[in-house]
Each structure stands twice: as C-alpha cells, then as structure tokens.
C-alpha atoms as one frame of an Amber mdcrd trajectory, in Angstrom:
protein
 120.858  61.809-107.302 123.883  59.584-107.814 123.557  56.032-106.622 125.856
  55.098-103.741 128.182  52.228-104.417 128.582  49.767-101.512 131.989  49.669
 -99.913 132.578  45.992-100.608 132.009  46.575-104.348 134.486  49.463-104.354
 137.028  47.254-102.632 136.508  44.399-105.102 136.744  46.641-108.150 139.731
  48.488-106.733 141.565  45.266-105.982 140.824  43.946-109.468 142.015  47.205
-111.038 145.186  47.086-109.001 145.888  43.566-110.175 145.178  44.437-113.803
 147.525  47.406-113.645 150.427  45.301-112.402 153.111  44.168-114.834 152.572
  40.682-116.158 155.200  39.121-113.971 153.906  40.815-110.788 150.333  39.911
-111.643 151.267  36.244-111.879 153.077  36.485-108.572 150.044  38.114-107.017
 147.678  35.455-108.325 150.004  32.762-107.019 150.212  34.382-103.572 146.479
  35.045-103.447 145.861  31.358-103.942 148.175  30.591-101.030 146.249  31.025
 -97.713 149.500  31.075 -95.748 150.737  34.342 -97.275 148.139  37.034 -96.453
 150.741  39.629 -95.482 152.445  39.425 -98.887 149.111  40.196-100.534 148.574
  43.149 -98.250 152.025  44.593 -98.971 151.529  44.333-102.749 148.162  46.052
-102.648 149.326  48.705-100.194 152.270  49.681-102.442 149.816  50.487-105.218
 147.234  52.324-103.143 149.098  54.375-100.565 149.088  57.627-102.557 145.435
  57.542-103.522 143.238  59.313-100.924 140.050  57.853-102.339 141.168  54.318
-101.634 141.852  55.110 -97.968 138.222  56.069 -97.416 135.897  53.721 -95.524
 132.899  55.544 -96.931 131.168  55.171-100.293 132.637  56.334-103.566 129.916
  58.995-103.972 130.612  60.470-100.517 134.261  60.699-101.375 133.454  62.548
-104.610 131.341  65.039-102.649 134.412  65.887-100.510 133.019  64.654 -97.217
 136.200  62.790 -96.270 138.720  65.476 -97.129 140.095  65.622 -93.525 140.241
  61.908 -92.904 143.730  61.097 -94.256 145.267  63.786 -92.010 143.643  62.255
 -88.925 144.803  58.840 -90.012 148.388  60.060 -90.357 148.252  61.552 -86.842
 146.918  58.268 -85.534 149.722  56.393 -87.250 152.321  58.699 -85.728 150.884
  58.124 -82.246 150.906  54.397 -82.875 154.539  54.479 -83.981 155.477  56.551
 -80.909 153.762  54.109 -78.551 155.374  51.215 -80.374 158.809  52.832 -79.972
 158.223  53.546 -76.268 157.072  49.997 -75.632 160.104  48.499 -77.340 162.465
  50.904 -75.562 161.018  50.001 -72.159 161.162  46.304 -72.966 164.791  46.611
 -74.069 165.638  48.609 -70.916 164.081  45.956 -68.677 165.843  43.119 -70.497
 169.247  44.832 -70.342 168.748  45.652 -66.633 167.786  42.075 -65.804 170.750
  40.700 -67.722 173.023  43.154 -65.902 171.775  41.797 -62.587 171.926  38.148
 -63.629 175.249  38.076 -65.466 177.227  40.599 -63.396 176.920  39.691 -59.692
 177.642  42.480 -57.242 179.299  42.277 -53.797 179.676  38.500 -53.429 183.416
  37.863 -53.923 185.266  38.734 -50.723 188.918  39.728 -50.738 191.471  37.267
 -49.409 191.952  38.961 -46.038 188.184  38.869 -45.409 188.132  35.138 -46.128
 191.165  34.542 -43.918 189.469  36.237 -40.963 186.237  34.326 -41.574 188.101
  30.995 -41.713 189.947  31.885 -38.524 186.653  32.585 -36.742 184.854  29.475
 -37.985 187.780  27.070 -37.615 188.249  27.676 -33.883 184.621  28.095 -32.908
 185.240  27.911 -29.147 188.467  29.891 -28.864 187.995  33.234 -27.146 189.187
  36.186 -29.229 189.743  34.129 -32.390 188.486  36.965 -34.629 190.703  39.676
 -33.133 194.182  38.966 -34.557 195.894  41.931 -32.865 193.875  41.863 -29.609
 192.534  45.347 -30.211 190.334  46.846 -27.503 186.766  47.463 -28.664 184.112
  49.609 -26.982 180.626  48.564 -28.164 177.910  51.225 -27.755 174.229  50.448
 -28.267 170.899  52.223 -27.855 168.150  49.644 -28.215 164.545  49.474 -27.056
 163.158  46.434 -28.918 162.481  43.722 -26.341 161.895  40.905 -28.842 165.101
  41.653 -30.723 167.118  41.736 -27.486 165.802  38.335 -26.421 166.257  36.867
 -29.898 168.925  37.328 -32.589 170.397  40.668 -31.453 171.265  39.432 -27.976
 172.582  36.086 -29.229 174.751  37.724 -31.880 176.132  40.208 -29.354 177.176
  37.340 -27.080 178.863  35.604 -30.038 180.585  38.851 -31.037 182.118  39.115
 -27.559 183.528  35.590 -27.938 184.925  36.456 -31.376 186.603  39.647 -30.145
 187.709  38.236 -26.791 185.995  38.959 -23.497 189.059  40.780 -22.136 189.118
  43.012 -25.217 185.503  44.207 -25.069 183.509  46.703 -23.037 179.771  46.939
 -23.767 177.774  50.062 -22.955 174.001  50.025 -23.455 171.662  52.874 -22.592
 167.861  52.587 -22.716 165.140  54.947 -21.589 161.345  55.065 -21.539 160.865
  51.715 -23.301 158.951  49.889 -20.569 159.504  47.031 -18.148 159.832  44.370
 -20.856 162.861  46.002 -22.455 164.407  46.662 -19.047 164.059  43.019 -17.995
 165.410  41.770 -21.343 168.533  43.940 -21.029 169.172  42.888 -17.433 168.842
  39.260 -18.489 171.298  39.864 -21.341 173.722  41.534 -18.932 173.898  38.354
 -16.874 174.889  36.371 -19.984 177.674  38.677 -21.156 181.151  37.544 -20.120
 182.835  40.941 -20.495 182.891  44.311 -18.770 179.582  46.104 -19.187 177.704
  49.258 -18.314 174.009  48.709 -18.947 171.733  51.536 -17.839 168.109  50.597
 -18.417 164.724  51.849 -17.310 165.918  55.450 -17.281 163.594  58.380 -17.960
 164.348  61.429 -20.079 162.103  64.434 -19.615 161.693  66.461 -22.778 161.284
  69.553 -20.607 165.048  69.483 -20.031 165.836  70.005 -23.720 166.029  73.282
 -25.652 163.072  73.877 -27.941 162.316  75.585 -31.233 159.153  77.534 -32.002
 157.110  76.378 -34.973 155.150  78.667 -37.274 152.016  77.857 -35.245 153.671
  79.010 -32.009 154.159  75.515 -30.587 157.433  74.762 -28.780 158.918  71.394
 -29.755 162.112  69.431 -29.139 164.008  68.576 -32.305 164.759  64.900 -32.860
 168.549  65.324 -33.402 168.715  67.142 -30.050 167.168  64.139 -28.320 169.274
  61.579 -30.208 172.498  63.461 -29.472 171.790  63.271 -25.732 170.905  59.564
 -25.868 174.111  58.744 -27.757 176.259  60.866 -25.475 174.899  58.968 -22.486
 175.949  55.623 -23.951 179.501  57.018 -24.304 179.733  58.202 -20.680 181.839
  55.194 -19.535 184.658  56.544 -21.740 184.696  59.870 -19.908 185.481  61.273
 -16.474 184.366  64.207 -14.371 181.479  65.262 -12.113 178.774  64.055 -14.475
 180.270  60.568 -14.618 180.602  60.561 -10.819 176.916  61.456 -10.549 175.921
  58.624 -12.878 178.020  56.138 -10.963 176.216  57.058  -7.734 172.688  56.993
  -9.168 172.756  54.059 -11.618 173.802  50.753 -10.031 174.677  49.073 -13.351
 176.756  51.976 -14.659 180.496  51.287 -14.883 183.491  53.324 -16.001 185.736
  51.910 -18.712 189.152  51.847 -17.079 191.218  51.248 -20.213 192.028  52.902
 -23.535 190.319  51.563 -26.624 191.365  51.118 -30.240 187.905  50.935 -31.788
 184.361  52.059 -30.975 181.527  50.068 -32.558 178.041  51.614 -32.633 175.316
  49.020 -32.931 171.670  49.842 -33.572 168.615  47.620 -33.203 169.345  45.643
 -36.378 169.749  42.105 -37.631 173.484  41.529 -38.086 176.127  38.836 -38.456
 178.833  38.846 -35.734 181.441  37.569 -38.225 180.703  40.526 -40.494 180.944
  42.868 -37.506 184.495  41.596 -36.933 185.258  42.039 -40.641 183.996  45.610
 -40.509 186.265  46.312 -37.533 189.439  44.594 -38.699 189.270  44.124 -42.502
 187.959  47.397 -43.942 190.642  49.245 -45.940 193.418  46.891 -44.898 196.809
  48.596 -44.742 200.245  47.154 -45.552 200.803  46.475 -41.839 197.864  44.059
 -41.752 195.600  46.432 -39.816 192.440  48.224 -40.905 193.001  51.918 -41.543
 190.036  54.271 -41.152 188.627  57.067 -39.069 185.190  55.509 -39.557 183.809
  52.520 -41.445 180.081  51.883 -41.779 177.900  49.004 -42.840 174.919  49.512
 -45.132 171.496  49.189 -43.529 168.475  48.071 -45.523 164.740  48.492 -45.165
 162.061  47.024 -47.458 164.444  44.374 -48.884 166.459  46.492 -51.340 166.280
  50.089 -50.096 169.223  51.787 -48.386 167.827  53.233 -45.140 170.134  55.829
 -43.533 170.354  58.136 -46.531 170.030  61.339 -44.480 173.396  60.736 -42.779
 175.486  59.406 -45.667 177.139  61.965 -47.971 179.550  61.287 -50.798 183.098
  62.621 -50.977 181.916  66.045 -52.171 179.195  66.361 -49.541 176.291  65.550
 -51.851 173.354  63.652 -50.408 172.315  60.221 -51.605 170.678  59.311 -54.893
 167.756  56.951 -55.343 167.911  54.365 -52.542 168.821  51.470 -54.851 172.265
  50.229 -55.938 174.699  51.931 -56.464 173.023  54.382 -54.021 175.149  57.466
 -54.746 174.112  60.097 -57.329 175.942  60.638 -60.643 176.971  64.200 -59.857
 180.281  66.016 -59.566 183.254  63.671 -59.767 181.099  60.765 -58.490 184.017
  59.244 -56.572 181.779  57.384 -54.130 179.552  56.030 -56.896 182.548  54.905
 -58.948 183.995  53.114 -55.909 180.753  51.148 -55.558 180.697  50.227 -59.247
 184.318  49.070 -58.891 183.184  46.793 -56.018 185.593  48.322 -53.506 185.254
  47.321 -49.871 186.196  50.849 -48.745 183.896  53.282 -50.561 185.128  56.803
 -49.853 182.504  59.093 -48.298 182.378  62.244 -46.220 179.982  60.869 -43.610
 178.195  57.594 -42.930 176.147  55.614 -40.440 174.236  52.506 -41.450 173.044
  50.528 -38.415 176.578  49.419 -37.519 179.543  51.812 -37.577 183.155  51.381
 -36.455 185.336  54.336 -35.409 188.894  54.974 -34.448 188.352  55.338 -30.689
 190.777  58.259 -30.505 188.070  60.834 -31.291 185.906  59.724 -28.335 188.712
  59.830 -25.774 190.463  62.934 -24.408 193.982  63.406 -25.706 196.848  64.965
 -23.771 199.198  66.868 -26.070 202.960  67.302 -25.683 202.468  70.711 -24.047
 200.073  69.080 -21.519 197.035  70.672 -23.145 194.043  68.350 -23.275 192.000
  67.979 -26.450 188.478  67.024 -25.344 186.669  64.046 -26.777 184.100  64.680
 -29.476 180.437  64.460 -28.565 177.216  64.327 -30.508 175.423  67.639 -30.902
 172.569  69.300 -32.763 171.571  72.735 -34.019 168.502  74.673 -32.901 167.567
  76.309 -36.192 163.876  75.857 -37.080 163.041  74.161 -40.371 166.612  73.132
 -41.067 167.893  69.680 -40.112 171.457  68.490 -39.644 171.638  64.917 -38.353
 173.577  64.520 -35.128 175.660  61.703 -36.556 176.564  63.729 -39.637 177.573
  66.664 -37.428 180.021  64.324 -35.695 181.868  63.926 -39.002 181.790  67.685
 -39.580 183.380  68.197 -36.162 185.956  65.514 -36.961 187.062  67.582 -39.958
 187.389  70.716 -37.816 189.337  68.820 -35.151 191.772  67.400 -37.700 192.338
  70.872 -39.136 193.047  72.290 -35.665 195.512  69.498 -34.875 197.036  69.610
 -38.380 196.414  65.895 -38.793 195.670  63.820 -41.859 192.534  61.739 -41.569
 192.622  57.995 -42.157 189.491  58.138 -44.264 185.754  57.602 -43.865 184.323
  54.612 -45.701 181.151  52.693 -46.405 181.727  48.940 -46.666 179.067  47.394
 -48.965 180.215  43.872 -48.101 178.879  44.390 -44.573 175.093  44.696 -44.404
 172.411  44.844 -41.737 168.615  44.947 -41.851 165.697  46.218 -39.803 163.409
  43.217 -40.239 163.738  39.455 -40.492 162.214  39.417 -43.976 164.677  41.994
 -45.268 167.550  40.125 -43.606 166.533  36.848 -45.272 166.444  38.506 -48.714
 169.821  40.250 -48.417 171.878  37.437 -50.067 169.591  37.395 -53.112 169.577
  41.151 -53.638 173.302  41.402 -52.939 173.930  39.102 -55.898 171.479  40.681
 -58.335 171.378  44.336 -57.257 173.096  45.519 -60.453 169.707  45.228 -62.148
 168.871  48.588 -60.538 172.018  50.328 -61.792 170.562  51.988 -64.906 167.226
  52.861 -63.289 169.050  54.436 -60.347 171.211  56.462 -62.728 168.251  57.866
 -64.674 166.104  58.715 -61.643 169.051  60.155 -59.693 170.054  62.242 -62.698
 166.559  63.746 -62.792 165.634  64.161 -59.129 168.642  63.584 -56.842 170.389
  64.649 -54.723 168.224  67.125 -52.871 169.592  70.622 -53.368 171.571  71.941
 -50.395 172.467  75.651 -50.647 174.970  75.287 -47.764 176.969  72.354 -49.133
 180.041  74.440 -49.990 179.992  76.670 -46.900 183.228  76.556 -44.903 183.043
  76.481 -41.104 183.442  79.982 -39.664 183.217  81.784 -43.015 180.882  84.755
 -43.348 177.969  83.633 -45.514 174.400  84.546 -46.366 171.877  81.840 -45.539
 168.111  81.661 -45.791 166.701  80.958 -42.335 163.343  80.976 -40.594 162.942
  84.100 -38.450 160.038  83.815 -35.959 157.998  86.900 -35.145 157.518  85.953
 -31.504 156.625  83.185 -29.087 153.024  83.108 -30.305 153.892  81.944 -33.805
 154.309  83.428 -37.209 157.482  84.339 -38.993 159.087  84.186 -42.410 162.126
  82.969 -44.286 164.755  85.692 -44.597 168.311  85.983 -45.898 170.640  86.430
 -42.925 174.388  87.071 -42.945 176.222  85.031 -40.300 179.154  82.703 -39.647
 178.727  79.292 -41.261 178.349  76.195 -39.097 180.730  73.283 -39.678 177.913
  70.985 -40.771 176.177  73.013 -43.446 176.820  70.229 -45.948 174.837  67.865
 -43.692 171.667  69.929 -43.907 168.196  69.393 -45.329 165.217  71.710 -45.462
 162.975  69.803 -43.056 162.281  69.502 -39.325 161.720  66.377 -37.239 160.426
  66.820 -33.688 159.872  64.442 -30.794 156.420  63.235 -29.860 155.297  64.530
 -26.493 154.642  61.135 -24.868 157.871  59.134 -25.264 156.623  56.136 -23.311
 153.638  55.565 -25.560 155.650  56.326 -28.710 158.322  53.744 -27.811 155.863
  50.936 -27.103 156.384  49.305 -30.515 160.145  49.128 -29.910 161.230  50.700
 -33.197 162.048  54.310 -32.232 159.028  55.800 -34.026 158.900  58.511 -31.382
 159.138  61.481 -33.744 157.089  63.268 -36.389 157.693  65.523 -39.359 156.669
  69.193 -39.246 155.457  70.756 -42.473 157.660  73.527 -43.894 155.856  76.912
 -43.982 155.280  78.698 -47.279 157.519  81.494 -48.431 160.762  79.596 -48.868
C-alpha cells in the first residue's frame, strides 16, 4: 500500500519545484519578493500562474488520493463555485454603483426648488403687505372654496388657521366657503361652527348632517351581500358641498332645513377643492393664479392640482391621476408617471415644468375653472347644466368619481365644440396628510431625484396597471369583460359583454371599494377610513 504524503509536504515540494522551474531572472524576483513580508499577493500571483493548469495541484487531498482518481470531479465544482462568486461580485458592484449614482443624482441635481419669476412676485406681494386684504389676488378673481372635512383636531389647528389666512390673501369679498360634514360626531360639528364664526367671508357650513346608506344604490357581491360603492358615496358628499352654486327645488329644500346653508349669489372664476390636508395658504394662491401663466398675466387651465403625499415621499392620490394618454401612475416616487407611450407627463416632470400635462388629477388641493360647475345659458337660450360628480354601479370595476368628472369634461367640450385650457399637475405645490410628512416635504423636494432611476426600472417592470378599457371612446360599441351576477343570493361569473362604452373607461381599475355599514363608528378617527376593499372573485 502506497504511503500517503501529507498535504503540507506536497505544498512545500510543489512550491520549491515551481521556483526551480522559473527562469533565472524570475526566480531571483520571486526570492526577493518572498523575503518581503509586505508583498504576499505578488507571491500568490507568481505561483498561481504556474499551477493553474495542473489539476493535481488544485487538490486539497493527499498526492496518493489524487493518483487513485478520487478527486476527478473537484475542479469542475470549484469552477462552478468561482462562477457563482464572480456573479455575486458583479451584482454587488452593480448595486453599489446604482446606489451611488442615484444618491449623487439627488444631491447634485435638486428638483422642484427654483420657482419661476411670477411665482416669486406673487409670494413677495403676499408677504410684503401682510395685513392688506386681497393682496394675493391681483385680478380680484372670485373663488369658491369647497371642503369636505371631518378631522376635528385639524380643523382647530393648522387647517382652520390656514383657511382663515387664505381668505385674507384672496380678499374676503372675493371668497365664498362651502363646507359639508356628516356623521363625524359632535366634536367635528363644534369645531366647524367655531371656525365659521372666525371666517370674515360669505360661508355655507352644513355640519352634523346624517347620510343613510339605505338611500344609495347598491351592487351585489359574489357572496350575495348588497353594498354601497365608495365612489357613489363620495360623489354625493361632493355634490352637496357644491349646492350653493346651484338653484332649484333641492336647493330650496336645503335652505329651509339647514340653518347655516347659504346660496352663493355671484358668479365665480375659480373653484378650489380642499381636503383634510396640511397646506400653505401662499401656495394655494400660487396654484390658483400662477399655474400655466398666460401672456395676459392670468393662469390658464381647466384644472390644476397640487401633489399630495403620504409616508414622506409617496404620492397618494394615484388612482385619480392619469397621464396625457390615460395611463395610470407608475411607482409612487418621483417622477411618479410611468415610462410608457410618449411619456409626455413624465417628461414634463423631468423638465421641472410647473404645469405638467395630464388627463385627470386630484391631489388634496385642486383648482378648477368655475365655468364647469355653473349652468351656462347659450346664445339660443338653451341652458347647459353644470357638471356634477357621479359614479358607476358595475360590480368589481372601479372608476373614481373625481376622474369621471374629467371624463365628463371631455364629453362636454366635444358637445360644445370648445378647446380645453388644459389639465395640469403642479409639482411646486404640495400638501401632506400628516405633520411628519409635511415637515419632511422640503427635504424630499430637494433630493427626490435620487428615486428617478429606481422608479424607472420598477415602473418599466410592473406599472401602470393594465386597463383594457383605456382606449374605449364614449358611446362606441365595444366588448368588455364584466361581472354578471346569477341572482340576488350571490354567485356569478365574468363574461364578455357587448355594450356602449362609458366616457370614463380610461379611469377604471379592476377592484371594488365599498362603504362600511356603520359610518359614525368608521369616521371616529377623523381620516375618512370608512370603506373597505372587496376581494375580486376568481375567473377573471
């Protein structure tokens, strides 16, 4: 039986043989480097260049075991291990480089921090004459402010204070405030009545009202349960806050039954929707009067929306905002819009435009040309009714009430043969849903470009959500996949149905949000979490 040779002896003899086989000059170099303790890697490289093709010298076993062929598969495993190591090394370096480039992009290329001259002029005008009424309304435009709010603490704190300051900026004779609140409790009611006494403008504040869900149309779920869809409820709440702009028997009824309800007796230039958000009254004036400034010194838009944020850096109202081609939003980080189609909206953001072209928007604070909410008498004495919020009653398909408003705006313009002024998102104007997020907005505004490349990659892979009805034209005959219930007791299936397309198909998502049954209890926290998501049945 052959005697096994210890591994350390093989290594010593092999190293000595490698040195002896080197040319004289290289051998001297090796001896010199071996005597230098600071150059171990040079020694390793010299030895490795001589031994890399010899399988026996890769073995960690004895020389006898190698001769018996025991280690014949080892070099192959080692090569696989080396390939895995190189792959991991490449991935690590790629990720590190990606992070470094993204951070540098955010640090060296600030985002929406440099305001245009006309924004700065309006801000200086507001701050310079801090006690002058109407100092931020250069053309004395009439503004109707509409708000649905149920958060008592916010009303008593920053929201109420900023609303009072906004009235002073716009001019008390130029403003009408309409607030509608229901089912939020005595605390919210008292806070709104207290705020009403502080406002020095015309107001209509209806508070403490009750809405019975039994008065709404319902849809039948796959389990047979009848539920009220959330957009149906929201459309009614928002229509009620717009009642002072209207006339007729319903308005007469409200005037008799709600002591704080008032009609708005004048025509308005702008309508400003204000949610329960943290906002800056100076920026609200800039949204109204500086967005997409025209050559005549006036803002030109059909609608202009702020951007609302939740969780510090995440765009919140993504279900309502659609880009110029009707695509939904990308990943909720800057630049928010997906890289798909012509990417006009995304490119506008990257170009730091104050008027980013979109097809629909919302965003916690939204300004509209008031014309769409007021009846119009035509030259032939025909009356074009004002637009209202609405919803659809299709199960397991959601079209946000605010997005449907923009769809109806398009239909109205087509009927009247009018050219729209444009719908825009203004990234300079931002609001937040919490104090923490509001405090962090200046930091993330400056450095948000660090998310640009990540947002591109993730949006390219997973966004926007596919919408099979995006290209459907209102009134066209189309085939759509809809939920067809079997009866009132539940059951049903998704089927292809031929029908006339709704105007807001591009607004849609395959989901369904329904109202909770006890609104009073659901609204106790003051943040509108009075709805829940219904799971989509199988078979889609």
